[in-house]
C-alpha positions as CSV (number, residue, x, y, z in Angstrom):
1,X,95.0,-31.4,-31.1
2,X,93.5,-28.7,-28.9
3,X,97.0,-27.1,-28.5
4,X,97.6,-27.2,-32.2
5,X,94.3,-25.5,-32.9
6,X,94.9,-22.8,-30.3
7,X,98.4,-22.2,-31.7
8,X,97.0,-21.8,-35.2
9,X,94.3,-19.6,-33.9
10,X,96.8,-17.3,-32.2
11,X,99.0,-17.0,-35.3
12,X,95.9,-16.3,-37.5
13,X,94.5,-13.9,-35.0
14,X,97.8,-12.0,-34.9
15,X,97.7,-11.6,-38.6
16,X,94.0,-10.6,-38.5
17,X,95.0,-7.9,-36.0
18,X,97.7,-6.8,-38.3
19,X,95.0,-6.4,-41.0
20,X,92.9,-4.4,-38.5
21,X,95.9,-2.2,-37.7
22,X,96.5,-1.7,-41.4
23,X,92.9,-0.4,-41.7
24,X,93.5,2.2,-39.0
25,X,96.9,3.1,-40.5
26,X,95.3,3.5,-44.0
27,X,92.6,5.7,-42.6
28,X,95.1,7.9,-40.8
29,X,97.4,8.2,-43.8
30,X,94.5,9.2,-46.1
31,X,93.0,11.6,-43.6
32,X,96.4,13.3,-43.1
33,X,96.9,13.6,-46.8
34,X,93.4,15.1,-47.3
35,X,93.8,17.6,-44.5
36,X,97.3,18.6,-45.7
37,X,96.1,18.9,-49.3
38,X,93.0,21.0,-48.4
39,X,94.5,23.2,-45.7
40,X,98.1,23.7,-46.9
41,X,98.0,22.6,-50.5
42,X,100.6,20.0,-49.8
43,X,100.1,16.4,-50.7
44,X,102.1,13.2,-50.3
45,X,102.7,11.9,-53.8
46,X,103.0,8.4,-52.5
47,X,99.7,8.0,-50.7
48,X,97.9,6.3,-53.6
49,X,100.7,3.8,-54.1
50,X,101.1,3.0,-50.4
51,X,97.3,2.5,-50.1
52,X,97.0,0.4,-53.2
53,X,100.1,-1.7,-52.9
54,X,100.4,-2.2,-49.2
55,X,97.3,-1.4,-47.2
56,X,94.6,-2.8,-49.5
57,X,96.6,-6.0,-50.1
58,X,97.2,-6.6,-46.4
59,X,93.5,-6.0,-45.6
60,X,92.5,-8.6,-48.2
61,X,95.0,-11.3,-47.5
62,X,96.2,-11.2,-43.9
63,X,92.9,-12.4,-42.3
64,X,92.4,-15.4,-44.5
65,X,93.8,-17.9,-42.0
66,X,91.7,-16.5,-39.2
67,X,88.5,-16.7,-41.3
68,X,89.3,-20.2,-42.3
69,X,89.8,-21.3,-38.7
70,X,86.6,-19.7,-37.6
71,X,84.8,-21.2,-40.6
72,X,83.6,-17.8,-41.7
73,X,84.4,-18.0,-45.4
74,X,81.5,-18.0,-47.7
75,X,79.9,-21.4,-48.0
76,X,76.7,-22.9,-49.5
77,X,75.1,-25.5,-47.3
78,X,72.3,-26.5,-49.6
79,X,71.9,-30.1,-48.5
80,X,73.8,-30.1,-45.2
81,X,70.8,-30.4,-43.0
82,X,69.7,-33.8,-44.6
83,X,73.1,-35.4,-44.3
84,X,74.1,-37.7,-41.5
85,X,76.8,-36.3,-39.2
86,X,79.5,-38.7,-40.3
87,X,78.9,-37.7,-44.0
88,X,78.9,-34.0,-43.0
89,X,82.2,-34.5,-41.2
90,X,83.7,-36.3,-44.2
91,X,82.5,-33.5,-46.5
92,X,84.0,-30.9,-44.2
93,X,87.3,-32.7,-44.1
94,X,87.4,-33.1,-47.9
95,X,86.4,-29.4,-48.5
96,X,89.1,-28.3,-46.1
97,X,91.7,-30.4,-47.9
98,X,90.6,-29.1,-51.3
99,X,90.8,-25.5,-49.9
100,X,94.2,-26.1,-48.5
101,X,95.4,-27.5,-51.9
102,X,94.0,-24.4,-53.7
103,X,95.6,-22.0,-51.2
104,X,98.8,-24.0,-51.5
105,X,98.9,-23.6,-55.2
106,X,98.2,-19.9,-54.9
107,X,100.8,-19.5,-52.2
108,X,103.4,-21.3,-54.2
109,X,102.8,-19.2,-57.3
110,X,102.8,-16.0,-55.3
111,X,106.0,-16.9,-53.4
112,X,107.7,-17.4,-56.8
113,X,106.4,-14.0,-57.9
114,X,107.5,-12.3,-54.6
115,X,111.1,-13.6,-54.9
116,X,111.2,-12.6,-58.6
117,X,110.2,-9.0,-57.6
118,X,112.6,-9.1,-54.7
119,X,115.5,-10.1,-57.0
120,X,114.6,-7.4,-59.5
121,X,114.1,-4.8,-56.9
122,X,110.8,-3.6,-58.2
123,X,110.0,0.0,-57.7
124,X,107.5,2.7,-58.8
125,X,108.7,6.0,-60.0
126,X,106.9,8.8,-58.5
127,X,107.3,12.5,-59.2
128,X,110.8,12.9,-57.8
129,X,111.4,9.7,-56.0
130,X,111.7,6.0,-56.8
131,X,109.6,4.0,-54.2
132,X,110.6,0.4,-53.7
133,X,107.5,-1.8,-53.7
134,X,109.0,-5.3,-53.9
135,X,108.1,-5.8,-50.2
136,X,104.4,-5.7,-50.9
137,X,104.6,-8.8,-53.1
138,X,105.3,-10.9,-49.9
139,X,102.0,-10.0,-48.3
140,X,99.9,-12.2,-50.6
141,X,101.9,-15.5,-50.2
142,X,102.1,-15.0,-46.4
143,X,98.3,-14.7,-46.3
144,X,97.8,-17.8,-48.5
145,X,100.4,-19.8,-46.5
146,X,98.5,-19.0,-43.3
147,X,95.3,-20.1,-45.0
148,X,96.9,-23.4,-45.9
149,X,98.0,-23.9,-42.3
150,X,94.6,-23.0,-41.0
151,X,92.8,-25.4,-43.4
152,X,95.1,-28.3,-42.6
153,X,94.6,-27.7,-38.9
154,X,90.9,-27.3,-39.3
155,X,90.8,-30.6,-41.2
156,X,92.7,-32.3,-38.4
157,X,90.2,-30.8,-35.9
158,X,87.3,-32.2,-37.9
159,X,88.8,-35.7,-37.4
160,X,88.8,-35.3,-33.6
161,X,85.7,-36.7,-31.7
162,X,84.7,-33.4,-30.1
163,X,85.4,-31.2,-33.1
164,X,82.1,-29.5,-33.1
165,X,82.6,-28.1,-29.6
166,X,86.2,-27.0,-30.6
167,X,84.9,-25.2,-33.7
168,X,82.1,-23.5,-31.9
169,X,83.7,-22.9,-28.5
170,X,87.4,-22.3,-29.0
171,X,87.4,-20.5,-32.3
172,X,84.2,-18.4,-32.1
173,X,84.5,-17.1,-28.6
174,X,87.9,-15.5,-28.8
């Protein structure tokens, strides 16, 4: 179980790093566009589309699996402190399976949408250029699919006897 958790953590961490790289790339693209526009009165007419359709989407959806494995999604633990450990583990397991189901439904719907956009070759018409954007539709289902994988693995980890040390040690230190 430890190896499975570490494998999932590495995949999720990779895509979280992709999200971090995208933040830096977005910052550079916007800065270059602002400098060129102000100094040379030249602007890339695709900056807004690239930022909105690629960078922002990747920033939002790529780290989902990493956040789920690290148990850093927003949660309300109103009565957690009064529950017995076995009940808390059962609740954690159920919540992770429900989250995996919701992510799975979202992933499925978005995979269908992504392939529909791929088949139609979706593009945006800019001033003098047609920019293909069908690629960006695959970012969301990849992020949701990683979140499904992370939730299922986290649910399996909850079933292991030493799950608390795994969650706190393995996933939070790296």
